[in-house]
Wavefront OBJ file of the C-alpha trace (Angstrom):
o trace
v 11.034 300.599 17.315
v 10.851 296.649 16.918
v 13.118 294.717 18.832
v 16.090 293.161 17.054
v 15.538 289.127 16.740
v 16.433 285.827 15.629
v 13.922 283.426 14.377
v 14.288 279.508 14.006
v 11.893 276.824 13.934
v 12.773 273.706 12.351
v 9.552 271.599 13.178
v 7.972 270.030 10.081
v 4.057 270.203 10.694
v 1.875 267.453 9.259
v -1.873 268.547 9.473
v -5.305 266.928 8.624
v -7.222 263.880 8.835
v -5.652 260.424 8.448
v -1.966 261.759 8.928
v -0.499 259.273 11.732
v 0.184 256.740 8.749
v 2.982 259.549 7.606
v 5.042 257.950 10.862
v 6.010 255.611 8.500
v 7.862 258.050 6.197
v 8.942 260.463 8.660
v 10.620 258.458 11.458
v 14.047 256.486 10.395
v 13.444 252.912 9.479
v 16.331 251.997 11.957
v 15.407 254.324 14.587
v 14.799 252.448 18.315
v 11.431 254.267 19.279
v 10.198 255.051 22.273
v 6.396 256.379 22.324
v 5.605 258.165 25.315
v 1.880 258.828 26.476
v -0.088 259.908 29.546
v -2.942 257.991 30.847
v -4.831 254.958 28.890
v -7.173 257.275 26.836
v -4.495 257.106 23.993
v -4.674 253.220 24.143
v -8.750 253.152 24.577
v -9.288 255.656 21.604
v -7.083 253.911 19.444
v -4.192 256.235 18.688
v -1.681 254.205 20.135
v -2.597 251.187 17.849
v -2.562 253.547 14.874
v 0.846 254.885 15.777
v 2.386 251.442 16.321
v 0.733 250.427 12.819
v 2.315 253.226 11.040
v 6.054 252.643 12.644
v 5.797 248.993 11.484
v 8.476 246.519 11.959
v 10.632 248.969 13.941
v 11.825 248.182 17.306
v 9.119 250.160 19.493
v 8.856 250.579 23.207
v 6.496 252.645 25.322
v 6.325 254.611 28.529
v 3.095 255.398 29.703
v 1.804 257.615 32.932
v 3.201 261.149 32.150
v 1.043 263.299 34.494
v -0.773 266.341 33.372
v 1.884 268.529 34.944
v 4.639 266.116 33.996
v 7.038 265.453 37.108
v 10.637 265.084 37.224
v 10.374 261.796 38.990
v 8.346 260.180 36.804
v 10.578 261.280 33.441
v 13.509 260.189 35.078
v 12.050 256.368 34.980
v 11.531 257.156 31.258
v 15.330 258.521 31.193
v 16.498 255.248 32.811
v 14.280 253.071 30.539
v 15.971 254.978 27.119
v 19.414 254.552 28.314
v 18.635 251.014 29.642
v 17.613 249.791 26.172
v 19.339 252.056 23.939
v 16.286 253.955 22.638
v 17.595 256.518 20.186
v 14.112 258.085 18.854
v 11.325 259.637 20.918
v 7.767 260.066 20.016
v 5.336 261.650 22.062
v 1.753 260.915 21.625
v -0.522 263.354 23.825
v -0.878 266.972 24.722
v 1.428 269.613 25.858
v 2.401 267.842 28.948
v 3.342 264.643 27.249
v 5.503 266.693 24.726
v 6.816 268.655 27.400
v 7.991 265.346 29.275
v 9.534 264.151 26.231
v 11.674 267.063 25.655
v 12.939 266.771 28.770
v 13.980 262.880 28.505
v 15.309 263.876 25.279
v 17.805 266.392 26.908
v 18.508 264.444 30.188
v 19.314 261.136 28.627
v 22.638 262.287 27.357
v 23.154 264.692 29.677
v 25.897 264.373 32.205
v 25.602 266.362 35.323
v 22.385 266.638 37.714
v 19.289 266.425 35.020
v 17.056 268.676 37.498
v 20.048 271.577 36.703
v 18.663 271.522 33.258
v 15.369 273.317 34.621
v 17.600 275.421 37.277
v 19.520 276.986 34.296
v 16.517 276.955 32.276
v 18.257 274.844 29.460
v 21.554 276.920 29.258
v 23.381 273.778 29.756
v 21.637 271.352 27.171
v 24.456 270.717 24.469
v 22.565 268.013 22.742
v 19.368 266.072 23.082
v 17.658 262.915 21.376
v 15.751 263.628 18.551
v 11.922 263.786 19.251
v 8.620 264.071 17.619
v 4.896 264.261 18.374
v 1.619 262.934 17.723
v -0.895 265.928 19.166
v -4.195 264.855 20.808
v -4.667 268.182 22.579
v -4.420 271.445 21.320
v -3.351 273.873 24.259
v 0.380 274.744 24.552
v 2.109 274.998 21.046
v 4.642 272.572 22.452
v 4.537 270.446 19.365
v 6.015 273.482 17.561
v 8.290 275.132 19.801
v 11.304 274.488 22.074
v 10.136 274.803 25.542
v 9.374 272.545 28.160
v 7.778 272.899 31.900
v 8.210 270.213 34.455
v 7.426 270.001 37.898
v 9.438 268.437 40.872
v 7.281 266.909 43.757
v 9.795 266.340 46.013
v 10.280 270.543 46.113
v 7.025 271.797 45.023
v 8.935 272.861 42.126
v 7.577 273.771 38.475
v 10.271 275.262 36.122
v 10.805 275.825 32.475
v 13.493 275.484 29.803
v 14.457 276.260 26.438
v 16.867 274.666 24.154
v 17.224 274.807 20.430
v 18.091 271.188 20.805
v 14.379 270.024 21.387
v 12.431 271.246 18.960
v 10.044 268.130 17.692
v 11.558 267.154 14.237
v 8.113 266.927 12.949
v 4.591 267.096 14.791
v 1.414 265.346 13.460
v -1.867 267.378 13.834
v -4.949 265.527 13.108
v -8.099 267.273 14.373
v -9.819 264.468 14.571
v -7.904 262.985 17.394
v -9.661 265.965 19.758
v -13.018 264.422 19.469
v -12.872 262.310 22.315
v -11.413 265.150 24.742
v -13.390 265.960 27.627
v -14.844 269.494 27.631
v -12.663 270.259 30.385
v -9.673 269.804 28.558
v -10.740 271.526 25.272
v -11.733 274.660 27.598
v -8.305 274.474 29.227
v -6.609 274.370 25.730
v -8.324 277.426 24.707
v -7.738 279.414 27.764
v -4.008 278.239 27.761
v -3.536 279.361 23.842
v -5.274 282.672 24.627
v -3.067 283.541 27.757
v -0.289 282.636 25.400
v -0.935 285.180 22.911
v -1.949 287.791 25.700
v 1.461 287.279 27.243
v 3.216 288.060 24.182
v 0.953 291.174 22.819
v -0.342 292.832 25.810
v 3.388 294.718 27.059
v 4.020 298.178 25.542
v 4.026 299.186 21.884
v 7.534 298.871 19.883
v 5.675 299.353 16.209
v 5.728 295.876 15.365
v 2.783 296.157 13.047
v 2.807 292.543 11.797
v 3.311 290.682 15.060
v 0.252 292.971 16.876
v -1.997 292.206 13.822
v -1.208 288.465 14.110
v -1.760 288.120 17.462
v -4.814 290.061 17.268
v -6.248 287.788 15.169
v -5.431 284.870 17.062
v -7.306 286.337 19.810
v -10.104 286.852 17.762
v -10.269 283.453 16.651
v -10.326 281.847 20.194
v -12.951 284.250 21.120
v -15.047 283.374 18.124
v -14.634 279.492 18.079
v -13.435 278.637 21.578
v -16.937 278.184 23.411
v -18.158 276.488 20.124
v -15.008 274.151 19.954
v -16.124 272.956 23.319
v -19.707 272.325 22.927
v -19.396 270.888 19.441
v -16.719 267.969 20.042
v -17.076 266.430 16.262
v -16.929 269.904 14.415
v -14.065 269.502 12.268
v -13.602 272.891 11.315
v -13.933 274.042 14.846
v -11.018 271.618 16.082
v -8.927 272.028 13.176
v -9.078 276.006 13.780
v -8.525 275.568 17.106
v -5.566 273.306 16.974
v -3.781 275.415 14.644
v -4.299 278.717 16.650
v -2.978 276.992 19.699
v -0.011 276.025 17.797
v 0.493 279.618 16.009
v 0.084 280.889 19.686
v 3.363 279.620 20.914
v 5.579 279.051 18.111
v 7.924 281.977 18.149
v 5.975 283.791 15.348
v 4.039 286.697 17.341
v 6.763 286.598 19.779
v 9.619 287.531 17.342
v 10.635 291.395 17.777
v 8.327 292.224 20.652
v 8.724 292.359 24.608
v 7.140 289.487 26.338
v 5.618 289.505 29.845
v 5.128 285.885 31.226
v 4.367 286.901 34.805
v 1.060 285.344 34.690
v 2.462 281.948 33.690
v 5.286 282.303 36.652
v 2.599 282.931 39.105
v 0.360 280.418 37.803
v 2.903 277.928 37.764
v 3.336 278.138 41.934
v -0.455 277.847 42.207
v -0.397 274.489 40.058
v 2.694 273.255 41.936
v 1.252 273.927 45.088
v -2.188 273.353 44.838
v -2.632 271.178 41.612
v -4.864 273.650 39.964
v -5.142 273.221 36.411
v -2.423 275.103 34.706
v -4.692 277.031 32.367
v -7.240 277.831 35.234
v -4.427 279.267 37.199
v -3.832 281.370 34.212
v -7.488 282.556 33.978
v -7.224 283.697 37.832
v -3.822 285.611 37.637
v -4.611 287.078 34.247
v -7.199 289.441 34.800
v -5.753 290.388 38.463
v -2.506 291.027 36.948
v -3.797 293.292 34.072
v -5.852 295.432 36.571
v -2.639 295.951 38.615
v -0.140 296.748 35.496
v -2.976 298.490 33.610
v -0.657 302.100 34.099
v 2.449 300.083 32.513
v 0.279 298.428 29.578
v -1.970 301.346 28.884
v -1.167 301.889 25.253
v -1.647 298.129 24.511
v -4.695 297.676 26.540
v -6.217 300.472 24.744
v -5.196 298.714 21.463
v -6.397 295.547 23.079
v -9.890 297.148 23.993
v -10.573 298.571 20.382
v -8.958 295.812 17.969
v -9.874 292.685 19.909
v -13.104 293.593 21.797
v -14.469 296.540 19.596
v -14.485 298.783 22.756
v -14.305 302.423 21.511
v -16.735 304.451 23.575
v -16.075 306.174 26.909
v -13.044 307.271 28.668
v -9.651 305.662 28.168
v -10.062 303.848 31.700
v -13.812 302.801 30.790
v -12.426 301.166 27.669
v -9.701 299.353 29.603
v -12.054 298.121 32.504
v -14.231 297.085 29.886
v -11.632 295.058 27.748
v -10.524 293.425 31.560
v -13.940 292.478 31.995
v -14.669 291.269 28.755
v -11.518 289.051 29.124
v -12.693 287.555 32.351
v -16.001 287.049 31.017
v -14.433 284.806 28.112
v -12.902 282.554 30.470
v -16.460 282.250 32.354
v -17.746 281.286 28.645
v -15.630 278.413 28.554
v -16.695 277.318 32.494
v -13.237 278.282 33.684
v -13.800 280.478 37.260
v -11.294 283.335 37.695
v -11.007 283.680 41.442
v -8.836 281.965 44.066
v -11.703 281.384 46.240
v -13.362 279.429 43.418
v -10.782 276.535 44.096
v -10.884 276.735 47.644
v -7.868 278.911 48.532
v -7.991 282.053 50.852
v -5.349 284.537 52.052
v -3.540 281.932 53.587
v -2.402 280.530 50.842
v -0.800 283.884 49.408
v 2.401 283.762 51.969
v 3.896 280.203 50.588
v 3.087 281.439 46.948
v 4.987 284.485 47.070
v 7.759 282.469 49.262
v 8.126 279.911 46.076
v 8.639 282.698 43.738
v 11.191 284.318 45.573
v 12.775 280.641 46.052
v 12.571 280.162 42.532
v 14.029 283.308 41.665
v 10.764 284.842 40.262
v 11.560 288.075 41.625
v 11.855 290.587 38.781
v 9.394 288.999 36.210
v 6.980 290.739 33.578
v 8.317 292.678 30.331
v 9.907 295.511 32.417
v 11.356 293.403 35.198
v 9.282 295.354 37.764
v 6.927 292.649 39.124
v 8.325 291.979 42.512
v 7.357 289.711 45.171
v 5.318 292.455 46.686
v 3.864 293.246 43.142
v 2.888 289.429 43.018
v 1.479 289.512 46.381
v -0.690 292.345 45.560
v -1.854 290.390 42.309
v -2.383 287.079 44.124
v -4.632 289.016 46.996
v -6.532 291.135 44.433
v -7.567 287.831 42.822
v -9.118 286.134 45.775
l 1 2 3 4 5 6 7 8 9 10 11 12 13 14 15 16 17 18 19 20 21 22 23 24 25 26 27 28 29 30 31 32 33 34 35 36 37 38 39 40 41 42 43 44 45 46 47 48 49 50 51 52 53 54 55 56 57 58 59 60 61 62 63 64 65 66 67 68 69 70 71 72 73 74 75 76 77 78 79 80 81 82 83 84 85 86 87 88 89 90 91 92 93 94 95 96 97 98 99 100 101 102 103 104 105 106 107 108 109 110 111 112 113 114 115 116 117 118 119 120 121 122 123 124 125 126 127 128 129 130 131 132 133 134 135 136 137 138 139 140 141 142 143 144 145 146 147 148 149 150 151 152 153 154 155 156 157 158 159 160 161 162 163 164 165 166 167 168 169 170 171 172 173 174 175 176 177 178 179 180 181 182 183 184 185 186 187 188 189 190 191 192 193 194 195 196 197 198 199 200 201 202 203 204 205 206 207 208 209 210 211 212 213 214 215 216 217 218 219 220 221 222 223 224 225 226 227 228 229 230 231 232 233 234 235 236 237 238 239 240 241 242 243 244 245 246 247 248 249 250 251 252 253 254 255 256 257 258 259 260 261 262 263 264 265 266 267 268 269 270 271 272 273 274 275 276 277 278 279 280 281 282 283 284 285 286 287 288 289 290 291 292 293 294 295 296 297 298 299 300 301 302 303 304 305 306 307 308 309 310 311 312 313 314 315 316 317 318 319 320 321 322 323 324 325 326 327 328 329 330 331 332 333 334 335 336 337 338 339 340 341 342 343 344 345 346 347 348 349 350 351 352 353 354 355 356 357 358 359 360 361 362 363 364 365 366 367 368 369 370 371 372 373 374 375 376 377 378 379 380 381 382 383 384 385 386
């Protein structure tokens, strides 16, 4: 039966063309704002100027340089700036990494202990946070409408996540036109990331959650339909609008309510990114097909459902249908220009022992929806992905 759940999501979404001026109404007039962003693209394409114009005569400062995989070391500089200047409202301008980083800053500023312990406890010790909001420029992670954040620590090659109700954005502005200048690689990564987010909440085992299943299947079908087109047509508003909203819905809590969730693909993928700097989405594309093949017995019911409802595969034996569905998943990633083998990223068998050791060091020894993906299983998944 459907699992018991409590759903809470307070984030206001402001969606559409020319919505950045809404900042004038949404940010408190007396706020002392810190605008956080990544590289210089937000400045070069004019988005930062639009944001500052909308903020008017508020006291505004900037913090740039948040990495694609935001690091603890960089973000602590932002924490110091907020404390030094007395900032009381954080505005992320960018994609999921910038928003994730901003959530960490929001939690770390009032935190009295070692801020890294926020990650070590996965957010359990967060009691308050500064208010934050976002202007989304890259659809991918869903961070604009959830309470999660993933942070990397260079000093220990660690990449950990935390969740806190205190870190939901108060609002997020989603203007699809802000994605028009994105490199094709980043758009492809966003499609793959959103796709895997849905799969991690859907491809587990049946619990009779009819609405969640159909909702997840519709999101997957939408990404399959529009993903490659959105990569190829940067200025197609309808494609980019649908991609942006699909990526948000993929991880805002709705499809995950009342169902078991996996997340092992992400946990293993995080170690690949932390150790080798591979784009997050590309690690998912490497791990997911291998994991599905390894866990096919435990996921059999949902894999057959996935084959039929998402890919329209109804002919052949059950095993043949499962094989075909996993192959079509891998082909989907290839169609986005994303490779799916560790060898494609210059890694061989020598990389596996350190990756498994990192999983063990970070407590990822009983992951997956059944908690039965042990380091031995993770090793097997990685070996099969070579």
